VEXGU-251319 format. One record per atom (N, C-alpha, C, CB): atom name; residue number from 1; x, z, y. Coordinates in Angstrom, 2 decimals, always signed. Glycine has a CB too. Layout:
+----+-----+---------+---------+---------+
:  a :   k :       X :       Z :       Y :
+----+-----+---------+---------+---------+
: CA : NUM :       X :       Z :       Y :
...
+----+-----+---------+---------+---------+
END
This chain:
+----+-----+---------+---------+---------+
:  a :   k :       X :       Z :       Y :
+----+-----+---------+---------+---------+
:  N :   1 :   -2.07 :   -8.41 :  -13.44 :
: CA :   1 :   -1.45 :   -7.27 :  -14.16 :
:  C :   1 :   +0.06 :   -7.42 :  -13.68 :
: CB :   1 :   -1.65 :   -7.35 :  -15.91 :
:  N :   2 :   +0.24 :   -5.60 :  -13.52 :
: CA :   2 :   +1.98 :   -5.75 :  -13.18 :
:  C :   2 :   +2.59 :   -5.42 :  -14.47 :
: CB :   2 :   +2.68 :   -4.59 :  -11.91 :
:  N :   3 :   +4.36 :   -5.62 :  -14.34 :
: CA :   3 :   +4.94 :   -5.58 :  -15.36 :
:  C :   3 :   +6.00 :   -6.62 :  -15.18 :
: CB :   3 :   +4.09 :   -5.70 :  -16.39 :
:  N :   4 :   +7.27 :   -6.65 :  -16.09 :
: CA :   4 :   +8.47 :   -7.06 :  -16.13 :
:  C :   4 :   +7.91 :   -8.42 :  -16.47 :
: CB :   4 :   +9.49 :   -6.31 :  -17.05 :
:  N :   5 :   +8.87 :   -9.43 :  -15.98 :
: CA :   5 :   +9.01 :  -10.64 :  -16.30 :
:  C :   5 :  +10.19 :  -11.39 :  -16.39 :
: CB :   5 :   +8.37 :  -11.14 :  -15.67 :
:  N :   6 :  +10.24 :  -12.12 :  -17.45 :
: CA :   6 :  +11.94 :  -12.66 :  -17.15 :
:  C :   6 :  +11.51 :  -13.94 :  -16.99 :
: CB :   6 :  +13.30 :  -12.51 :  -18.47 :
:  N :   7 :  +12.46 :  -14.28 :  -15.37 :
: CA :   7 :  +12.63 :  -15.86 :  -14.78 :
:  C :   7 :  +14.32 :  -16.60 :  -15.08 :
: CB :   7 :  +12.32 :  -15.76 :  -12.80 :
:  N :   8 :  +14.69 :  -17.54 :  -14.58 :
: CA :   8 :  +15.59 :  -18.45 :  -14.63 :
:  C :   8 :  +15.56 :  -18.79 :  -13.14 :
: CB :   8 :  +15.31 :  -19.56 :  -15.65 :
:  N :   9 :  +16.07 :  -18.93 :  -12.35 :
: CA :   9 :  +16.30 :  -19.87 :  -11.49 :
:  C :   9 :  +16.92 :  -20.90 :  -11.19 :
: CB :   9 :  +16.44 :  -19.57 :  -10.96 :
:  N :  10 :  +15.87 :  -22.14 :  -10.83 :
: CA :  10 :  +16.39 :  -23.67 :  -10.79 :
:  C :  10 :  +17.03 :  -23.47 :   -9.87 :
: CB :  10 :  +15.52 :  -24.91 :  -10.63 :
:  N :  11 :  +17.89 :  -24.88 :   -9.43 :
: CA :  11 :  +18.38 :  -25.25 :   -8.56 :
:  C :  11 :  +17.44 :  -26.31 :   -7.20 :
: CB :  11 :  +19.41 :  -25.74 :   -9.32 :
:  N :  12 :  +16.30 :  -26.08 :   -7.81 :
: CA :  12 :  +15.33 :  -26.67 :   -6.66 :
:  C :  12 :  +14.94 :  -26.53 :   -5.47 :
: CB :  12 :  +14.48 :  -26.67 :   -6.85 :
:  N :  13 :  +15.60 :  -24.48 :   -5.63 :
: CA :  13 :  +14.76 :  -23.20 :   -4.86 :
:  C :  13 :  +15.02 :  -24.35 :   -3.31 :
: CB :  13 :  +15.80 :  -20.97 :   -4.89 :
:  N :  14 :  +16.51 :  -25.03 :   -2.99 :
: CA :  14 :  +16.98 :  -25.48 :   -2.19 :
:  C :  14 :  +16.96 :  -26.93 :   -1.56 :
: CB :  14 :  +17.77 :  -25.13 :   -2.49 :
:  N :  15 :  +15.62 :  -27.18 :   -2.18 :
: CA :  15 :  +15.36 :  -28.88 :   -1.77 :
:  C :  15 :  +14.23 :  -28.76 :   -0.70 :
: CB :  15 :  +14.73 :  -30.03 :   -3.25 :
:  N :  16 :  +13.92 :  -29.80 :   -0.28 :
: CA :  16 :  +12.44 :  -29.60 :   +0.87 :
:  C :  16 :  +11.63 :  -28.92 :   +0.21 :
: CB :  16 :  +11.51 :  -30.98 :   +1.39 :
:  N :  17 :  +11.28 :  -28.27 :   +1.80 :
: CA :  17 :  +10.70 :  -27.25 :   +2.20 :
:  C :  17 :   +8.35 :  -27.61 :   +2.19 :
: CB :  17 :  +11.71 :  -27.02 :   +3.97 :
:  N :  18 :   +7.78 :  -26.62 :   +1.40 :
: CA :  18 :   +6.98 :  -27.53 :   +1.31 :
:  C :  18 :   +6.23 :  -27.76 :   +3.35 :
: CB :  18 :   +5.84 :  -26.95 :   -0.13 :
:  N :  19 :   +5.73 :  -29.07 :   +2.89 :
: CA :  19 :   +5.33 :  -29.47 :   +4.00 :
:  C :  19 :   +4.57 :  -28.91 :   +5.38 :
: CB :  19 :   +4.83 :  -30.18 :   +3.57 :
:  N :  20 :   +3.36 :  -28.42 :   +3.97 :
: CA :  20 :   +2.29 :  -27.65 :   +4.80 :
:  C :  20 :   +2.64 :  -26.74 :   +5.44 :
: CB :  20 :   +1.34 :  -27.13 :   +4.20 :
:  N :  21 :   +3.00 :  -25.79 :   +4.46 :
: CA :  21 :   +3.81 :  -23.85 :   +4.85 :
:  C :  21 :   +4.75 :  -24.55 :   +5.93 :
: CB :  21 :   +5.15 :  -22.68 :   +3.10 :
:  N :  22 :   +5.71 :  -24.80 :   +5.54 :
: CA :  22 :   +6.87 :  -25.45 :   +6.85 :
:  C :  22 :   +8.42 :  -25.03 :   +5.59 :
: CB :  22 :   +6.85 :  -23.99 :   +9.16 :
:  N :  23 :   +7.86 :  -23.47 :   +4.95 :
: CA :  23 :   +8.94 :  -23.00 :   +4.08 :
:  C :  23 :   +8.65 :  -22.42 :   +3.05 :
: CB :  23 :   +9.72 :  -22.26 :   +4.60 :
:  N :  24 :   +9.28 :  -22.18 :   +1.50 :
: CA :  24 :   +8.94 :  -21.74 :   +0.62 :
:  C :  24 :   +8.39 :  -20.03 :   +0.40 :
: CB :  24 :   +9.86 :  -22.18 :   +0.03 :
:  N :  25 :   +9.05 :  -19.14 :   +1.56 :
: CA :  25 :   +8.34 :  -17.81 :   +1.89 :
:  C :  25 :   +7.30 :  -17.65 :   +2.02 :
: CB :  25 :   +8.58 :  -17.30 :   +2.75 :
:  N :  26 :   +6.55 :  -19.31 :   +2.86 :
: CA :  26 :   +5.68 :  -19.15 :   +3.99 :
:  C :  26 :   +4.67 :  -19.59 :   +2.54 :
: CB :  26 :   +5.88 :  -20.21 :   +5.74 :
:  N :  27 :   +4.58 :  -20.58 :   +1.31 :
: CA :  27 :   +3.84 :  -21.58 :   +1.06 :
:  C :  27 :   +3.61 :  -20.09 :   -0.40 :
: CB :  27 :   +4.62 :  -23.54 :   +0.93 :
:  N :  28 :   +4.72 :  -19.06 :   -0.26 :
: CA :  28 :   +4.42 :  -17.89 :   -1.53 :
:  C :  28 :   +3.44 :  -17.14 :   -0.70 :
: CB :  28 :   +5.91 :  -16.75 :   -2.17 :
:  N :  29 :   +3.51 :  -16.48 :   +1.00 :
: CA :  29 :   +2.36 :  -15.49 :   +1.38 :
:  C :  29 :   +0.91 :  -16.49 :   +0.98 :
: CB :  29 :   +2.49 :  -14.97 :   +3.31 :
:  N :  30 :   +1.22 :  -17.83 :   +1.85 :
: CA :  30 :   +0.01 :  -18.04 :   +1.90 :
:  C :  30 :   -0.98 :  -18.76 :   +0.51 :
: CB :  30 :   +0.06 :  -18.78 :   +3.06 :
:  N :  31 :   -0.40 :  -18.72 :   -0.57 :
: CA :  31 :   -0.59 :  -18.99 :   -2.07 :
:  C :  31 :   -1.48 :  -17.63 :   -2.45 :
: CB :  31 :   +1.03 :  -19.15 :   -3.00 :
:  N :  32 :   -0.60 :  -16.97 :   -2.28 :
: CA :  32 :   -0.74 :  -15.20 :   -3.16 :
:  C :  32 :   -1.91 :  -14.41 :   -2.21 :
: CB :  32 :   +1.21 :  -13.94 :   -3.04 :
:  N :  33 :   -1.46 :  -14.47 :   -0.71 :
: CA :  33 :   -2.78 :  -14.03 :   -0.13 :
:  C :  33 :   -1.64 :  -12.85 :   +0.44 :
: CB :  33 :   -4.41 :  -13.60 :   -1.31 :
:  N :  34 :   -0.18 :  -12.46 :   -0.12 :
: CA :  34 :   +0.48 :  -11.06 :   +0.20 :
:  C :  34 :   +2.00 :  -11.83 :   +1.05 :
: CB :  34 :   +0.88 :   -9.90 :   -1.63 :
:  N :  35 :   +1.79 :  -10.10 :   +2.01 :
: CA :  35 :   +2.84 :  -10.37 :   +2.61 :
:  C :  35 :   +4.01 :  -10.16 :   +1.90 :
: CB :  35 :   +2.83 :   -9.80 :   +3.64 :
:  N :  36 :   +5.05 :  -10.72 :   +1.55 :
: CA :  36 :   +6.71 :   -9.94 :   +0.35 :
:  C :  36 :   +7.32 :   -9.89 :   +1.46 :
: CB :  36 :   +7.87 :  -11.02 :   -1.16 :
:  N :  37 :   +8.02 :   -8.44 :   +1.14 :
: CA :  37 :   +9.40 :   -7.81 :   +1.80 :
:  C :  37 :   +9.82 :   -7.42 :   +0.85 :
: CB :  37 :   +9.47 :   -6.73 :   +2.85 :
:  N :  38 :   +9.95 :   -7.55 :   -0.02 :
: CA :  38 :  +11.14 :   -7.07 :   -0.73 :
:  C :  38 :  +11.38 :   -8.32 :   -2.08 :
: CB :  38 :  +10.78 :   -5.30 :   -1.34 :
:  N :  39 :  +12.51 :   -7.91 :   -2.80 :
: CA :  39 :  +13.27 :   -8.78 :   -3.79 :
:  C :  39 :  +12.43 :   -7.66 :   -4.46 :
: CB :  39 :  +15.15 :   -9.10 :   -3.91 :
:  N :  40 :  +11.73 :   -9.40 :   -5.84 :
: CA :  40 :  +11.17 :   -8.32 :   -7.27 :
:  C :  40 :  +12.57 :   -7.86 :   -8.22 :
: CB :  40 :   +9.87 :   -9.44 :   -8.60 :
:  N :  41 :  +13.45 :   -8.70 :   -7.49 :
: CA :  41 :  +14.75 :   -7.82 :   -8.49 :
:  C :  41 :  +14.98 :   -6.77 :   -8.67 :
: CB :  41 :  +15.89 :   -7.88 :   -8.28 :
:  N :  42 :  +15.54 :   -6.79 :   -7.14 :
: CA :  42 :  +16.61 :   -5.78 :   -6.76 :
:  C :  42 :  +16.35 :   -4.82 :   -5.79 :
: CB :  42 :  +17.71 :   -6.39 :   -6.31 :
:  N :  43 :  +15.06 :   -5.02 :   -5.41 :
: CA :  43 :  +14.33 :   -4.41 :   -3.81 :
:  C :  43 :  +14.96 :   -5.18 :   -2.66 :
: CB :  43 :  +14.68 :   -2.57 :   -3.43 :
:  N :  44 :  +16.12 :   -5.20 :   -2.58 :
: CA :  44 :  +17.02 :   -5.84 :   -1.50 :
:  C :  44 :  +15.71 :   -6.65 :   -0.63 :
: CB :  44 :  +18.43 :   -7.05 :   -2.28 :
:  N :  45 :  +16.04 :   -6.73 :   +0.72 :
: CA :  45 :  +15.25 :   -7.36 :   +2.11 :
:  C :  45 :  +15.73 :   -8.63 :   +1.71 :
: CB :  45 :  +15.72 :   -6.84 :   +3.88 :
:  N :  46 :  +15.76 :   -9.92 :   +2.48 :
: CA :  46 :  +16.14 :  -10.91 :   +3.46 :
:  C :  46 :  +15.35 :  -11.54 :   +2.58 :
: CB :  46 :  +17.64 :  -11.38 :   +3.90 :
:  N :  47 :  +14.69 :  -11.89 :   +2.02 :
: CA :  47 :  +14.10 :  -12.37 :   +0.50 :
:  C :  47 :  +13.50 :  -14.06 :   +1.21 :
: CB :  47 :  +12.39 :  -10.95 :   -0.34 :
:  N :  48 :  +13.72 :  -14.94 :   +0.29 :
: CA :  48 :  +13.42 :  -16.64 :   +0.40 :
:  C :  48 :  +11.92 :  -15.77 :   -0.55 :
: CB :  48 :  +14.95 :  -18.33 :   -0.65 :
:  N :  49 :  +11.85 :  -17.99 :   -0.35 :
: CA :  49 :  +10.91 :  -17.84 :   -2.10 :
:  C :  49 :  +11.72 :  -19.23 :   -3.02 :
: CB :  49 :   +8.44 :  -18.34 :   -1.91 :
:  N :  50 :  +12.05 :  -18.26 :   -3.95 :
: CA :  50 :  +13.44 :  -18.89 :   -5.42 :
:  C :  50 :  +12.14 :  -19.64 :   -6.38 :
: CB :  50 :  +14.64 :  -16.95 :   -6.81 :
:  N :  51 :  +12.60 :  -20.65 :   -6.31 :
: CA :  51 :  +12.35 :  -21.53 :   -7.03 :
:  C :  51 :  +12.47 :  -21.13 :   -8.86 :
: CB :  51 :  +13.25 :  -22.56 :   -6.43 :
:  N :  52 :  +11.94 :  -20.52 :   -9.72 :
: CA :  52 :  +11.96 :  -19.80 :  -11.10 :
:  C :  52 :  +11.31 :  -20.90 :  -12.11 :
: CB :  52 :  +11.00 :  -18.26 :  -11.07 :
:  N :  53 :  +11.78 :  -20.51 :  -13.52 :
: CA :  53 :  +10.68 :  -20.67 :  -14.98 :
:  C :  53 :  +10.31 :  -19.56 :  -15.24 :
: CB :  53 :  +11.23 :  -21.21 :  -16.41 :
:  N :  54 :   +9.09 :  -19.04 :  -15.44 :
: CA :  54 :   +8.79 :  -17.28 :  -15.68 :
:  C :  54 :   +8.64 :  -17.84 :  -17.45 :
: CB :  54 :   +6.80 :  -16.27 :  -14.62 :
:  N :  55 :   +9.56 :  -17.01 :  -18.35 :
: CA :  55 :   +9.51 :  -17.30 :  -19.61 :
:  C :  55 :   +8.11 :  -16.40 :  -19.88 :
: CB :  55 :  +10.94 :  -16.93 :  -20.43 :
:  N :  56 :   +7.43 :  -17.80 :  -21.23 :
: CA :  56 :   +6.87 :  -17.52 :  -22.17 :
:  C :  56 :   +5.22 :  -18.37 :  -20.84 :
: CB :  56 :   +7.19 :  -15.56 :  -22.88 :
:  N :  57 :   +5.60 :  -18.90 :  -19.43 :
: CA :  57 :   +4.77 :  -19.69 :  -18.69 :
:  C :  57 :   +5.28 :  -21.51 :  -18.45 :
: CB :  57 :   +4.71 :  -18.81 :  -17.27 :
:  N :  58 :   +4.47 :  -22.40 :  -18.44 :
: CA :  58 :   +4.96 :  -23.56 :  -18.53 :
:  C :  58 :   +4.91 :  -23.66 :  -16.84 :
: CB :  58 :   +4.13 :  -24.65 :  -19.56 :
:  N :  59 :   +5.71 :  -24.84 :  -16.22 :
: CA :  59 :   +5.59 :  -25.18 :  -15.11 :
:  C :  59 :   +6.91 :  -24.65 :  -13.91 :
: CB :  59 :   +4.22 :  -24.73 :  -14.89 :
:  N :  60 :   +6.64 :  -24.72 :  -12.39 :
: CA :  60 :   +8.08 :  -24.21 :  -11.33 :
:  C :  60 :   +6.86 :  -23.12 :  -11.08 :
: CB :  60 :   +8.95 :  -25.46 :   -9.58 :
:  N :  61 :   +7.60 :  -21.64 :  -10.40 :
: CA :  61 :   +6.54 :  -21.32 :  -10.01 :
:  C :  61 :   +7.90 :  -20.69 :   -8.42 :
: CB :  61 :   +5.36 :  -20.20 :  -11.28 :
:  N :  62 :   +7.33 :  -19.90 :   -7.35 :
: CA :  62 :   +7.77 :  -19.43 :   -6.29 :
:  C :  62 :   +7.82 :  -18.39 :   -6.59 :
: CB :  62 :   +7.27 :  -19.62 :   -5.26 :
:  N :  63 :   +8.96 :  -17.41 :   -6.33 :
: CA :  63 :   +8.42 :  -15.79 :   -6.32 :
:  C :  63 :   +9.65 :  -15.31 :   -5.28 :
: CB :  63 :   +8.42 :  -14.79 :   -8.18 :
:  N :  64 :   +9.32 :  -13.97 :   -4.79 :
: CA :  64 :   +9.81 :  -13.41 :   -3.70 :
:  C :  64 :  +11.77 :  -13.39 :   -4.08 :
: CB :  64 :   +8.89 :  -11.73 :   -3.50 :
:  N :  65 :  +12.97 :  -13.51 :   -3.88 :
: CA :  65 :  +14.16 :  -13.06 :   -4.01 :
:  C :  65 :  +14.59 :  -12.88 :   -3.11 :
: CB :  65 :  +14.86 :  -13.55 :   -4.56 :
:  N :  66 :  +15.82 :  -11.73 :   -3.33 :
: CA :  66 :  +17.16 :  -12.03 :   -1.65 :
:  C :  66 :  +18.25 :  -13.13 :   -2.37 :
: CB :  66 :  +18.54 :   -9.99 :   -0.98 :
:  N :  67 :  +18.53 :  -13.36 :   -1.19 :
: CA :  67 :  +20.16 :  -14.22 :   -1.66 :
:  C :  67 :  +20.90 :  -14.36 :   -2.26 :
: CB :  67 :  +20.96 :  -14.26 :   -1.37 :
:  N :  68 :  +20.84 :  -12.73 :   -2.68 :
: CA :  68 :  +21.93 :  -12.59 :   -3.91 :
:  C :  68 :  +21.53 :  -13.05 :   -5.69 :
: CB :  68 :  +22.28 :  -10.86 :   -3.90 :
:  N :  69 :  +19.89 :  -12.43 :   -5.66 :
: CA :  69 :  +19.26 :  -12.79 :   -6.75 :
:  C :  69 :  +18.92 :  -14.14 :   -7.15 :
: CB :  69 :  +18.32 :  -12.20 :   -6.73 :
:  N :  70 :  +19.25 :  -14.31 :   -6.35 :
: CA :  70 :  +19.16 :  -16.31 :   -6.41 :
:  C :  70 :  +19.62 :  -17.02 :   -6.79 :
: CB :  70 :  +19.27 :  -17.09 :   -5.68 :
:  N :  71 :  +21.10 :  -16.33 :   -6.63 :
: CA :  71 :  +22.31 :  -17.21 :   -7.37 :
:  C :  71 :  +22.73 :  -16.68 :   -8.72 :
: CB :  71 :  +23.70 :  -17.21 :   -6.46 :
:  N :  72 :  +21.82 :  -15.59 :   -8.90 :
: CA :  72 :  +22.02 :  -15.48 :  -10.88 :
:  C :  72 :  +21.90 :  -16.40 :  -10.94 :
: CB :  72 :  +21.12 :  -14.78 :  -12.08 :
:  N :  73 :  +22.72 :  -16.26 :  -12.54 :
: CA :  73 :  +22.16 :  -17.29 :  -13.68 :
:  C :  73 :  +21.50 :  -17.16 :  -14.97 :
: CB :  73 :  +23.05 :  -17.94 :  -14.07 :
:  N :  74 :  +20.78 :  -17.60 :  -15.76 :
: CA :  74 :  +20.12 :  -17.09 :  -16.56 :
:  C :  74 :  +18.98 :  -16.39 :  -16.73 :
: CB :  74 :  +20.65 :  -16.71 :  -16.85 :
:  N :  75 :  +18.54 :  -15.79 :  -17.89 :
: CA :  75 :  +17.10 :  -15.20 :  -17.77 :
:  C :  75 :  +17.50 :  -13.83 :  -17.57 :
: CB :  75 :  +16.04 :  -15.41 :  -19.09 :
:  N :  76 :  +16.34 :  -13.12 :  -16.05 :
: CA :  76 :  +17.01 :  -11.70 :  -16.09 :
:  C :  76 :  +15.62 :  -11.51 :  -15.60 :
: CB :  76 :  +18.55 :  -11.16 :  -15.16 :
:  N :  77 :  +15.20 :  -10.09 :  -15.62 :
: CA :  77 :  +14.30 :   -9.68 :  -15.82 :
:  C :  77 :  +13.22 :   -9.64 :  -13.87 :
: CB :  77 :  +14.84 :   -8.33 :  -16.75 :
:  N :  78 :  +12.24 :   -9.56 :  -13.87 :
: CA :  78 :  +12.03 :   -9.00 :  -12.17 :
:  C :  78 :  +10.62 :   -8.13 :  -12.26 :
: CB :  78 :  +11.78 :  -10.55 :  -10.79 :
:  N :  79 :  +10.28 :   -7.08 :  -11.35 :
: CA :  79 :   +9.03 :   -5.92 :  -11.72 :
:  C :  79 :   +8.15 :   -7.01 :  -10.67 :
: CB :  79 :   +9.28 :   -3.72 :  -11.11 :
:  N :  80 :   +6.87 :   -6.95 :  -10.81 :
: CA :  80 :   +5.89 :   -7.67 :  -10.37 :
:  C :  80 :   +4.42 :   -7.78 :  -10.72 :
: CB :  80 :   +6.30 :   -8.61 :  -10.48 :
:  N :  81 :   +3.16 :   -8.31 :  -10.05 :
: CA :  81 :   +2.38 :   -8.75 :  -10.78 :
:  C :  81 :   +2.40 :  -10.16 :  -11.21 :
: CB :  81 :   +1.42 :   -8.44 :  -10.32 :
:  N :  82 :   +1.80 :  -11.01 :  -11.39 :
: CA :  82 :   +1.32 :  -11.93 :  -11.36 :
:  C :  82 :   +0.86 :  -13.19 :  -10.30 :
: CB :  82 :   +0.76 :  -11.49 :  -11.82 :
:  N :  83 :   +0.12 :  -11.94 :   -9.61 :
: CA :  83 :   +0.05 :  -12.77 :   -8.17 :
:  C :  83 :   +0.90 :  -12.82 :   -7.49 :
: CB :  83 :   -0.74 :  -12.46 :   -7.31 :
:  N :  84 :   +2.12 :  -11.93 :   -7.63 :
: CA :  84 :   +3.31 :  -12.35 :   -7.17 :
:  C :  84 :   +3.56 :  -14.15 :   -7.02 :
: CB :  84 :   +4.30 :  -11.66 :   -8.20 :
:  N :  85 :   +3.26 :  -14.87 :   -8.26 :
: CA :  85 :   +3.85 :  -16.20 :   -8.46 :
:  C :  85 :   +3.24 :  -16.95 :   -8.40 :
: CB :  85 :   +4.37 :  -16.50 :   -9.34 :
:  N :  86 :   +3.34 :  -18.12 :   -7.27 :
: CA :  86 :   +2.68 :  -19.31 :   -7.35 :
:  C :  86 :   +3.07 :  -20.27 :   -7.86 :
: CB :  86 :   +2.42 :  -19.68 :   -6.48 :
:  N :  87 :   +2.83 :  -21.70 :   -7.51 :
: CA :  87 :   +3.44 :  -22.73 :   -8.20 :
:  C :  87 :   +4.27 :  -23.50 :   -6.87 :
: CB :  87 :   +2.25 :  -23.69 :   -9.08 :
:  N :  88 :   +5.17 :  -24.17 :   -8.02 :
: CA :  88 :   +5.99 :  -24.99 :   -6.49 :
:  C :  88 :   +5.83 :  -26.00 :   -6.31 :
: CB :  88 :   +7.35 :  -25.15 :   -6.27 :
:  N :  89 :   +4.43 :  -26.54 :   -6.44 :
: CA :  89 :   +3.63 :  -27.71 :   -5.72 :
:  C :  89 :   +3.32 :  -27.45 :   -4.82 :
: CB :  89 :   +2.63 :  -28.23 :   -6.14 :
:  N :  90 :   +3.93 :  -28.05 :   -3.81 :
: CA :  90 :   +3.74 :  -28.49 :   -2.54 :
:  C :  90 :   +2.23 :  -28.94 :   -1.92 :
: CB :  90 :   +4.63 :  -29.56 :   -2.50 :
:  N :  91 :   +2.06 :  -27.74 :   -0.97 :
: CA :  91 :   +0.47 :  -28.41 :   -0.48 :
:  C :  91 :   +0.02 :  -29.84 :   +0.12 :
: CB :  91 :   -0.03 :  -27.59 :   +0.64 :
:  N :  92 :   -1.00 :  -30.09 :   -0.59 :
: CA :  92 :   -1.20 :  -31.64 :   +0.08 :
:  C :  92 :   -1.45 :  -31.38 :   +1.26 :
: CB :  92 :   -2.34 :  -32.63 :   -0.43 :
:  N :  93 :   -1.92 :  -32.64 :   +2.21 :
: CA :  93 :   -2.90 :  -32.37 :   +3.29 :
:  C :  93 :   -4.38 :  -32.31 :   +3.23 :
: CB :  93 :   -2.70 :  -33.21 :   +4.12 :
+----+-----+---------+---------+---------+
END
């Protein structure tokens, strides 16, 4: 489903990477099956796998955001598909 979603950055984005994937952006690619090239908020390059809460959904998710958008505070809109959001739980061996 394509649409707009409100997300809020979490400070855990800069925590340890997923041990299996090596980085959160690789974790996002592996679990979503998509190559992410653009920030879901501003469309900018140089994306990372950001940890966010998604309004109306429980849990912590990883989404592609650029470094500037990873610094945003409070709720803000991103445009994407639900398949652009993956769980922030590290992969198991």
